[in-house]
N, C-alpha and C positions, 0 to 999 in steps of 0.2 A: 158916262155915255161911251159906248163902244162903236167904233166904225170898222166895217169890214170892206176891204177893197179886193175885188176879184179881178185878176188880169189873165188873159189868155193870148197866146201867140199861136196863130193858126196858119199852117203852110198849105198851099194848094199847088198841085201840079196840073197845069192846063195843057193837056195833051192835044187838044183841038185848036189851040191858039197858034196862028201863023204870023201874027204881027202884034205890035204893041197896041194897036187900035182894037184888035180882038180881045186882048187881055183887059184893057181898060173898060171895055163894054161889060165884060163878065164881072170884074171887080166892082164897078159902079152899080150894077144890078144887085149884086149880093149886099153891098154896104147899104144901099137904099132900102132894100127889103128888111134887113135887120133893124135899121133905124125906125122903120114904120111899124114893125111888129113888137119890138122890145125896147125897154127903157135902158139902153146901154150905149156906150160910146164905141165907135168902130172906125178904123182907118187902115189904109195900106201903109206899111211901115218899112218894108225892105224889098229888095229885088225889083226896084222900080223900072229898071231898064232891061229886065229879062222877060221876054215874051211868054215863056213857058212856066214861070214860077211866080206866085204871088204870096206875100206874107201879110196877114191881117192881124191887127191888135184889137182885142175886145176888152172893155173895162166896165165893171159894174160896181157901184157903191151901194152898200146896204148897212143896216144895223145888225144884221145876222150873217155870220160866216156861212151857215148852212144855206141860207137864201142866195147869197152871192155865188156859192159853188153850184147850186142848182140852176141858177140863171145862166152861168157860163156853159154848163153841160147842155142846157136846152138850146142855147144859141149855136153851139158847135154842131149839134144834131141838125138844126135848121140849115146851117151853112152846108153841111155834108149832103143833105137831101136836095140842095139847089145848085150844086156845081154842075153846070150843064155840059161843059166841054173838058172836064178834068176830074181829078180825085183829091180827096183830103190827104194831106201828107202828115208832117209832124204837127203835134198839138202839145203845147206846154201850158199848164195853168199854175197860178200861184195865188194864195190868199195872204193879204197883208192886214194886220190888226193894228188899229190905232186907238189910243185911249185906254180907260180902265177896264 
């Protein structure tokens, strides 16, 4: 049995954020929408005290690396289309294979 783990690190520049409260509202909205729409894990992982930058981690587990890669690409597009007060910054993805 093969296990494919897809992981993405998604950076966001929140140009319209003027406080940590603004940032948390945006991040909470995005993470909740992703959780509701897709079967993936998502959390804010870096830049917790920077009001203008957010870094999200997205993880997908599948039995197919192609499916995991496709899910990450779909989630990244979804996030990009819903960043209300900013823009998508750096995006890194990685596929990890476990098993035979």
